[in-house]
N, C-alpha and C positions, 0 to 999 in steps of 0.2 A: 504494500500500500504506500503511495506517495505521501510526502509531508503535507501537501495541500489537502488530500483526502482525509488524513489523520486530523488535521486542524478543523476541518468541517465537521467530522464526527464528534470531536471533543466539544465543539461549540453547540452542536445539536443536543448532545447529552446534557450540557450545562443548562441550556434553555428549558429542556424537559424538567430538570430538577427544580428550577425556580418557578415553573409554571408559565413560561414565555412561549409564544408561537414562533419558532425559528423560521417558518416559511413566509412570514409577513414581509412586505416589500422593503421596509426600512432595515431589515437584518440580512438581506440577501448577500451583500458584499462584505459583511462584518468579518467573517473568517479571513478573507484576504487582507482587509485593513489591519486586523490583529497581527497577522504575520509580518506586515510591513512595520507596524509599530514595534513589534518585538525586536526587529533588527536595529531600531533606534534606541529603545530603552535599555538594551543589554549589550550595546556596542563595546562596553569596557572590557569584555572578555577577549576581544580580538586584537587588542593593542597592549604592549608591555609598558610598564612605567618608564623604562629607559627610553623607549621609542617616543613616548609622550613628552617627556622632558626635553628631548631633542639634544642638539649639540651644546656642549658646555664651552664657556669662554674662560680664558686665563684671567685670574683676578689680578688687576693692575694696582693693587695696594688698597683696595676698599677694606676698611676694618670696622665699618659701622653697619648697623642693621639695615637690611633691605626688607621692606614690607609690601605685601600685596593685599589689598583689602577688598571685600565685597565681591568675591568670585561666586556668582550665582550657580547653583546646582539643583538638579532634580534627581532623586533616586527612588528605588522601590524597596520597601520594607520586606526583609526576608521572612518575617513572621506572618504577615497578612497580605502581601502582594498589593499594598496600597502605597501611594507616593508619600515621600517626605521631601521637603525642599527648603532651601534657605541660602545662606552665604557662608563661605569659607574665607578665613583670613590667615595669611601665612607671613611669618617673619623669620628671617635667618641672618646669621652673621657669617659671611663667607670666610673660607680659609684659602684654598688654592684655586677654586673654580666658582663661577657664577653661571646662572642659567637665564635664558630669555624669559620675559614675563609671560608670553603666550605658552611657553612650556609648562608653567605652573598651572595655567588654566586647563591645559590638556591633561595634566597629571590628575587634577581633581576629577575631570570627566572620566578618566579610566576607572577610578574607583567608584564614582557615583553611578556609573552606568552598569552596575552589577547588582544582584540581590544583596542587600546590605543592611547593617544597622549603623546608626550614627556614630556610636563609640568606635567601631572598627574603621569606619570611613576616616575619621579624624586621625586615628593611630596609623593607618596604612599610609596616608599622605605624609605624615611626619617621618615615618620610618623610611619611606622611599627617598625623601629628600636627604635624610641622614646617610643612607647607603650610597646614593648616586652622587651627591655633592661633597660629602664629608665636611660639612661646615663646622664652625666652632659651636654652633647651636642652632636649634630650630624650634619654633612654636607654631602650632596650628590651633585655631579656634573655629569651631563650627556651630552655627546657630540655625536651628531648623524648626519647622512646624510639621507635625506628623498627622496625615489624614487617618491613619489607623487609630489614632487617639481621638481626633475630633469628629470622626464620622460614626463611630460605634456608639450605640445608644447609651451604654453605661458610663462612658467616659467623655462625653461631649465637653470639649475645652478648647480654648485658643492658646494654650500654653506653648511657650517657645522653649525648646530644649537647647542647652549650651554644653558643648563638650570641648575639652582641650587636650592636647598632647604636647609635652615639653621634653626637649632633649638638650644635652650639653649645657652651654652657658646660660640658657634660659632657665634651666633647672637649678643651677648652682648660684646664680646671681639675681636676687630679687629686683634689683634696679633695672636690669635688662628686661626682665619679665614685665615689670611695671611700665617701662617705656613702651613696650609693644602694646600692652593693654590700653594705655593712654592714646596711642596712635589710632587704634581701631575704634575707639570710643567716639572721637570727634569726627 
């Protein structure tokens, strides 16, 4: 059986379980649309973090923090298959190498476009930067709203969840950590 036929059968079975008529006009192309959407929502599995970050540049003496703020992301909760979305903020103090800003955006996308939980997303980004750039330190803060929380009847809320991952100088020096937090605040 081809993937297309499998997707159609899964969709038909789903519609039957929830009491929907899968033959009605508005649903005819839904299995095909779902297949296309799948390739977008889960594209993070097809690219490595190293490829995403791209080429590195020699550090020409930068010894201060570099921060990238408000990187928008959308991800899918691995527990409920519902979206969570928000912003990622990255700060790092380079050692030998720096990366292009768009590389950090792509790195966030690699991990966000996988089945995910926010805690892992935050840590995976920080760990990849640590491994690929070997900076003096890195800090990642992720702020997100979770539809799995706000859509379910028992937990309707507009709460925003914030997670952070801290490595190197950001962990050992509270002033560096505080500087980054101040930068992303304003």
